[in-house]
C-alpha positions as CSV (number, residue, x, y, z in Angstrom):
1,M,115.2,118.0,89.0
2,V,116.0,115.6,91.5
3,D,119.9,114.2,91.4
4,L,120.3,110.6,90.5
5,A,123.6,110.7,91.3
6,P,123.8,108.7,94.6
7,L,121.8,105.9,92.1
8,K,124.6,106.1,89.8
9,H,127.7,106.5,92.2
10,S,126.8,103.0,94.3
11,P,124.8,99.8,93.5
12,A,124.6,98.8,96.8
13,F,122.7,102.0,97.7
14,A,120.6,101.6,94.4
15,R,119.5,98.1,94.6
16,L,118.2,99.2,98.8
17,W,116.5,102.4,97.4
18,I,114.6,100.4,94.8
19,G,113.9,97.1,96.9
20,G,112.4,99.8,99.7
21,T,110.1,101.5,97.6
22,V,108.0,98.9,96.2
23,S,108.5,96.8,99.2
24,G,107.1,100.8,101.3
25,I,104.3,100.4,98.8
26,G,103.2,96.9,100.2
27,A,104.1,98.5,103.9
28,Q,101.3,101.7,103.4
29,M,98.7,99.0,102.1
30,T,98.9,97.3,104.8
31,V,98.9,100.7,107.0
32,V,95.7,101.3,105.6
33,A,93.9,98.3,105.5
34,V,94.5,97.8,109.4
35,G,93.0,100.9,110.3
36,L,90.1,100.1,107.8
37,Q,90.4,96.7,109.7
38,I,89.8,98.3,113.3
39,Y,87.0,100.6,112.3
40,E,85.2,97.1,110.6
41,I,85.1,95.3,113.6
42,T,84.8,98.1,116.3
43,D,83.4,101.2,114.8
44,S,85.5,103.4,116.3
45,T,87.5,105.9,115.7
46,F,89.8,105.2,118.9
47,A,90.3,101.8,118.3
48,V,92.2,102.7,115.1
49,G,93.5,105.2,117.0
50,L,95.1,102.4,119.4
51,V,97.0,100.7,116.5
52,G,99.8,103.3,117.4
53,G,98.8,103.1,121.2
54,F,99.7,99.6,122.0
55,A,102.8,99.5,119.4
56,L,104.2,102.5,120.9
57,V,106.3,101.6,124.1
58,P,107.8,98.2,122.7
59,M,108.7,100.7,119.1
60,I,110.8,103.3,121.6
61,V,112.6,100.0,122.9
62,A,113.2,98.7,119.6
63,G,114.1,102.0,118.0
64,L,116.8,102.2,120.8
65,W,118.2,99.0,121.5
66,G,118.2,98.6,117.7
67,G,120.4,101.3,117.0
68,M,122.3,100.2,119.8
69,L,123.1,97.0,117.7
70,A,123.4,98.3,114.8
71,D,126.6,100.5,116.2
72,V,128.0,96.7,117.8
73,F,127.3,93.9,114.9
74,D,127.1,93.5,111.1
75,R,124.5,95.9,109.9
76,R,123.7,94.1,107.1
77,R,122.9,91.0,108.9
78,L,120.5,92.9,111.6
79,A,118.8,94.2,108.7
80,V,118.3,90.8,107.4
81,A,117.5,89.0,110.3
82,S,114.5,92.2,111.0
83,S,112.9,92.4,107.8
84,L,112.6,88.6,107.9
85,V,110.7,89.2,111.3
86,A,108.6,92.3,109.5
87,W,108.0,89.6,106.6
88,A,106.4,86.9,109.1
89,S,104.2,88.9,110.5
90,T,102.8,90.2,107.2
91,F,101.8,86.4,106.5
92,A,99.7,86.4,109.8
93,L,97.5,89.7,109.4
94,V,96.7,87.8,106.1
95,L,95.6,85.0,107.9
96,L,93.6,87.0,111.0
97,A,92.0,89.0,108.1
98,V,90.5,85.4,106.4
99,W,89.6,85.2,110.2
100,D,87.6,87.7,110.1
101,A,85.8,87.2,106.9
102,A,84.4,84.1,108.2
103,A,83.5,85.2,111.1
104,H,82.1,88.7,109.6
105,A,80.2,85.9,106.8
106,H,78.1,84.1,109.9
107,G,76.9,87.6,111.4
108,G,80.1,88.5,113.5
109,H,83.6,89.3,113.6
110,A,87.1,88.0,114.7
111,P,88.5,89.3,117.9
112,V,90.5,92.4,117.4
113,W,92.9,91.9,119.9
114,P,95.6,90.1,117.5
115,F,95.6,92.3,115.2
116,Y,97.1,94.9,117.8
117,V,99.0,91.9,118.5
118,V,100.2,91.2,115.0
119,T,100.8,95.1,114.1
120,T,102.5,95.3,117.2
121,V,105.2,92.9,116.1
122,N,105.2,94.2,113.0
123,A,106.1,97.9,113.9
124,V,109.0,95.9,116.6
125,A,110.6,94.2,113.4
126,A,110.3,97.3,110.9
127,T,111.6,99.9,113.3
128,I,114.7,97.7,113.7
129,S,115.4,97.6,109.9
130,S,114.7,100.9,109.1
131,T,117.3,102.2,111.9
132,T,119.8,99.3,110.5
133,R,119.1,100.6,107.2
134,G,119.4,104.5,107.8
135,S,122.5,103.8,109.4
136,V,123.6,101.8,106.2
137,V,123.8,104.7,103.8
138,A,127.2,107.4,105.0
139,R,129.1,104.2,104.1
140,I,127.8,103.3,100.8
141,L,128.0,106.8,99.9
142,P,130.6,110.1,100.0
143,P,129.3,113.0,101.8
144,H,128.5,115.5,99.0
145,L,125.9,112.9,98.0
146,V,123.4,112.1,101.2
147,S,121.5,115.1,100.8
148,R,120.6,114.2,97.7
149,A,120.2,110.2,99.0
150,T,117.4,112.1,101.3
151,A,116.4,113.6,98.7
152,L,116.0,110.3,96.9
153,N,113.9,108.7,99.8
154,G,111.4,111.1,100.3
155,I,110.9,110.0,96.1
156,A,110.7,106.6,97.5
157,F,108.8,107.4,100.5
158,G,106.1,110.1,98.7
159,A,105.7,106.5,95.8
160,A,104.2,104.2,98.9
161,L,102.5,107.1,100.3
162,T,100.7,107.6,96.8
163,L,100.8,104.1,95.7
164,G,100.2,102.6,98.2
165,P,97.1,103.8,100.2
166,A,95.1,103.8,96.6
167,A,95.9,100.3,95.6
168,A,94.7,99.8,99.6
169,G,91.7,101.5,98.7
170,I,90.5,100.2,95.7
171,L,91.7,96.4,96.9
172,A,89.7,96.3,100.3
173,S,86.5,97.4,98.9
174,S,86.9,94.9,95.5
175,A,88.9,91.9,96.6
176,G,88.9,92.3,100.3
177,L,91.5,92.9,103.4
178,A,92.7,89.9,103.2
179,W,94.2,90.2,99.6
180,T,95.6,93.5,100.5
181,F,97.6,92.1,103.1
182,A,98.7,89.6,101.0
183,V,99.8,91.9,98.4
184,D,101.9,93.8,100.5
185,A,103.3,90.2,101.8
186,V,104.5,89.5,97.7
187,L,105.6,92.8,97.3
188,F,108.1,92.8,100.3
189,T,109.9,90.3,98.3
190,A,112.0,93.1,96.9
191,G,113.3,95.3,100.1
192,F,114.5,91.8,101.5
193,L,116.6,90.7,98.3
194,G,117.9,95.0,98.4
195,V,118.8,94.3,102.1
196,W,120.2,90.8,101.2
197,S,122.4,92.2,98.2
198,L,124.4,95.2,100.7
199,P,127.3,94.3,101.6
200,A,129.2,93.4,104.8
201,L,128.8,96.1,107.1
202,P,130.6,95.3,110.4
203,R,131.2,97.8,113.2
204,L,134.4,100.8,112.0
205,G,136.9,100.8,115.1
206,E,137.6,98.8,118.2
207,Q,135.0,96.2,119.2
208,A,132.5,97.0,121.8
209,Q,129.8,95.4,123.7
210,A,126.3,95.4,123.4
211,G,124.6,97.2,127.0
212,W,123.4,99.8,128.4
213,G,126.7,101.2,128.7
214,M,126.6,101.5,124.9
215,L,122.8,103.6,125.1
216,R,124.5,105.9,128.1
217,E,127.0,106.6,125.8
218,G,124.3,107.0,122.9
219,A,122.0,109.8,125.7
220,A,125.8,111.9,126.4
221,F,126.3,112.3,122.9
222,L,122.9,113.2,121.8
223,G,123.0,115.5,125.7
224,R,125.7,117.7,124.2
225,S,124.9,117.6,120.6
226,P,121.5,120.1,121.4
227,N,121.2,120.5,116.8
228,I,120.7,116.6,116.5
229,R,118.2,117.2,119.6
230,M,116.6,120.3,118.4
231,S,115.5,118.1,114.9
232,F,113.9,115.8,117.4
233,I,112.0,117.6,119.1
234,V,110.5,119.9,116.1
235,D,109.4,116.3,114.6
236,V,107.7,115.1,117.7
237,I,105.8,118.3,117.9
238,A,105.3,117.9,113.9
239,M,104.1,114.8,113.9
240,T,102.2,115.1,117.4
241,F,99.4,117.5,116.5
242,G,99.5,117.5,113.1
243,R,98.5,113.9,111.4
244,P,95.3,113.5,110.7
245,Y,95.2,110.1,109.4
246,V,93.5,108.4,112.6
247,L,90.6,109.8,111.0
248,F,90.1,109.3,107.9
249,P,88.1,106.5,108.1
250,A,85.4,108.5,110.1
251,L,85.6,111.1,107.3
252,G,85.2,108.3,104.7
253,A,81.5,106.7,106.3
254,T,80.1,111.0,107.4
255,V,81.7,113.5,106.5
256,V,83.3,112.9,103.0
257,G,81.4,109.6,102.0
258,G,83.6,107.0,100.2
259,G,84.5,104.8,102.8
260,S,87.8,102.4,101.8
261,L,88.3,104.8,98.5
262,T,88.3,108.7,100.6
263,V,90.8,106.9,103.1
264,G,93.1,106.1,100.2
265,A,92.6,108.4,98.4
266,L,93.4,111.4,101.3
267,T,96.4,109.0,102.0
268,A,97.7,109.0,98.7
269,A,97.5,112.9,98.4
270,G,99.3,113.7,101.3
271,A,102.1,111.5,99.0
272,V,101.7,113.6,96.4
273,G,103.4,116.7,97.9
274,T,105.9,114.6,99.4
275,I,107.0,113.1,96.1
276,L,106.7,116.6,94.2
277,V,109.2,117.9,96.2
278,S,111.1,115.2,96.0
279,L,111.5,115.4,91.9
280,F,112.2,119.0,92.4
281,S,115.0,118.6,94.8
282,G,117.7,119.8,92.6
283,P,118.6,123.0,95.1
284,V,119.0,121.0,98.5
285,A,122.4,121.0,98.2
286,H,122.2,124.6,97.8
287,V,121.0,125.0,101.0
288,H,123.2,125.5,103.5
289,R,120.8,127.1,106.0
290,H,119.1,123.5,107.2
291,G,117.7,125.1,110.6
292,V,116.1,127.9,108.9
293,A,114.8,125.4,106.4
294,I,113.3,122.5,108.9
295,A,111.7,125.7,111.2
296,R,109.8,127.4,108.1
297,A,108.9,123.9,106.5
298,I,107.2,122.4,109.6
299,T,105.7,126.1,110.1
300,V,104.1,125.6,106.7
301,F,102.9,122.1,107.7
302,G,101.4,123.6,111.0
303,C,99.4,125.8,108.7
304,F,97.8,123.4,106.2
305,A,96.9,121.0,109.1
306,V,94.5,124.2,110.4
307,V,93.3,124.9,106.6
308,F,92.6,120.6,106.9
309,G,90.9,121.0,110.1
310,V,88.2,124.4,109.1
311,V,87.7,122.2,105.8
312,V,85.8,119.7,108.0
313,L,84.6,122.0,110.4
314,V,82.8,123.9,107.4
315,M,81.4,120.5,105.8
316,G,80.0,119.3,108.8
317,L,77.7,121.8,109.3
318,V,77.1,121.4,105.6
319,D,74.2,119.6,104.3
320,H,74.9,116.6,102.0
321,D,74.3,112.8,101.5
322,A,78.0,110.8,102.4
323,A,77.7,106.9,100.9
324,P,80.3,104.6,100.7
325,G,81.4,103.7,97.0
326,W,82.4,106.6,94.3
327,A,78.7,107.8,93.8
328,G,78.6,108.7,97.7
329,I,81.5,111.0,98.0
330,Y,80.9,114.7,98.5
331,W,83.4,115.8,95.8
332,P,84.2,119.7,97.1
333,A,85.2,118.2,100.7
334,M,87.5,115.6,98.8
335,V,88.8,118.2,96.3
336,L,89.9,120.6,99.7
337,L,91.2,117.8,102.0
338,G,93.2,116.6,99.1
339,V,94.9,120.2,98.3
340,A,95.2,120.4,102.2
341,M,96.9,116.8,102.2
342,A,99.2,117.6,99.4
343,G,100.4,121.1,101.7
344,L,100.9,118.7,104.9
345,G,102.9,115.8,102.7
346,A,105.6,118.2,100.9
347,A,106.2,120.8,103.7
348,D,107.1,117.3,105.9
349,E,109.2,116.4,103.4
350,V,111.1,119.6,103.0
351,S,112.0,119.0,107.0
352,S,112.8,115.5,106.7
353,I,115.1,115.9,103.7
354,F,117.4,118.1,106.5
355,R,116.5,116.6,109.3
356,Q,118.3,113.4,108.0
357,T,121.0,115.1,106.0
358,M,121.8,117.1,109.9
359,I,121.8,113.6,111.8
360,I,123.9,111.8,109.1
361,Q,126.6,114.6,108.5
362,A,127.1,115.4,112.0
363,S,127.5,112.7,114.0
364,P,130.2,109.8,113.3
365,D,129.4,106.8,112.2
366,E,130.1,104.0,115.5
367,M,127.2,107.1,117.0
368,R,124.8,106.6,113.9
369,G,123.1,103.8,114.4
370,R,121.9,104.7,117.9
371,L,121.2,108.5,116.2
372,Q,118.7,106.7,113.6
373,G,117.2,104.4,116.4
374,I,116.6,107.7,117.4
375,F,115.2,109.3,114.8
376,V,113.2,106.1,113.9
377,V,111.3,106.2,117.7
378,V,110.8,109.8,116.3
379,V,109.0,109.6,113.1
380,T,107.5,106.5,113.8
381,G,106.6,107.1,117.2
382,G,105.6,110.1,117.3
383,P,102.6,109.4,114.8
384,R,101.3,106.8,116.9
385,I,101.1,109.8,119.7
386,G,99.3,112.0,116.9
387,D,97.0,109.2,116.5
388,M,96.8,108.7,120.2
389,Y,95.7,112.8,120.4
390,A,93.7,112.9,117.2
391,G,91.4,109.4,118.7
392,V,91.0,111.2,121.7
393,L,90.0,114.8,120.4
394,A,87.5,113.5,117.8
395,T,85.8,111.1,120.1
396,A,85.3,114.4,122.6
397,V,84.8,116.6,120.8
398,G,84.8,116.5,117.3
399,L,86.8,115.2,113.8
400,W,87.9,118.9,113.3
401,C,89.3,119.5,116.4
402,P,92.7,118.0,116.2
403,P,93.7,119.3,112.9
404,L,92.8,122.8,113.7
405,L,94.1,122.9,117.3
406,G,97.0,121.1,116.3
407,G,97.6,122.9,113.6
408,L,98.2,126.4,115.8
409,V,100.2,124.5,118.3
410,I,102.5,123.6,115.6
411,V,103.0,126.9,114.5
412,V,103.1,128.5,118.2
413,L,105.6,125.8,119.1
414,I,107.9,125.9,116.6
415,A,108.1,129.8,116.5
416,V,109.1,129.3,120.4
417,V,112.1,126.2,120.2
418,T,113.7,127.0,116.9
419,R,114.6,130.9,118.7
420,V,116.2,129.9,121.5
421,R,119.7,129.9,122.1
422,R,121.9,127.8,124.0
423,A,123.3,129.8,126.8
424,S,127.3,128.7,125.9
425,T,127.4,130.4,122.7
426,G,124.5,132.2,121.5
427,V,123.9,130.0,118.7
428,S,120.1,128.9,118.0
429,F,119.5,125.8,115.7
430,R,118.3,128.5,113.4
431,D,122.5,129.2,113.0
432,Y,123.2,125.8,111.5
433,D,125.1,125.5,108.2
434,D,126.1,122.4,106.4
435,R,129.4,123.8,105.7
436,H,130.4,123.8,109.1
437,P,128.0,121.0,110.5
438,V,128.0,121.0,114.4
439,A,126.3,118.1,116.8
């Protein structure tokens, strides 16, 4: 079973973890609700994918700049400030949803561009906040508890992905999208209190000036850190080609039925795999070849993406009725796609545990903010590239194509890139051993 030692050892980590778990549930509700809101306005999967497209460049800038700020200023203060901005943007989504509901009552819809603007602001603030919180872990926990802490973070993420989308599906279909966003705003209070209760976390060692010099220093460190660099590359591959989430509104309307209920259920199914891996993560402390573990986990991830694509392809050929609500769900498709999503979530969580541990253990504290910034850019920006990829390919070819083709690409690329050996040492990513962490 999961090791709870990090929660017992550090009250600060416990408060941060509990608050992040609760607020994460609300955040995932908003992710689902935004997709439903934009699909309701536009009837376009491509328009849903544009949520990630518009936010991508600002998020990259926010991750890199926010990571640099976390290496210069007090990390607690930075986390508090960015959390306040994210909170305000969630309240803005409530107002926009009310506006659209009022317009819909008169036979129209609110314009879609304000949703793109507000979700981009929210993504930027959340990126800076997440970057800062990630760089805090090694300051409030000893090194031997880091891998167990990342496993606990998987439980928090899994709980958020399980409960958030399911709650969003139910609330959206019963109370409406405005209430879904409002519940997120309330739950965010717990996350803010967890950040607020952190101790002061100023920069260790000599003072540094924020600016391009700090960014260049971080880039130079990453340039001479092939293992950390490869951990980012393999995750970009997985997130770009293996995420089918942007397809869910269309699947709920056509292939599977159920509408928003299907969107919530499939998203939650992915989280079931995540949380099960985290709950039974006790053995992670005894796994030392993290490079091998990451490569194998992402390969399995690609295989489940293929399964998802095959199921959608076959179901598209089956004659069945799909309609909103529980009665309109085509259950054979729902079950099979749910199993595939659980497999995707489980494989991604195994990879995430070892990637995060590698980044923390193999880097010095004065560099962790910038590396966490890159990490957050990858784990949040990669899925947005994936949303664009899936949206374009689904529109051009079919809903089955993005996961089926993408899964095959993942399996091939991971087999190739993780076996590339460094010319100077003859050592590959698969040789990484956490008992002798080398960046």
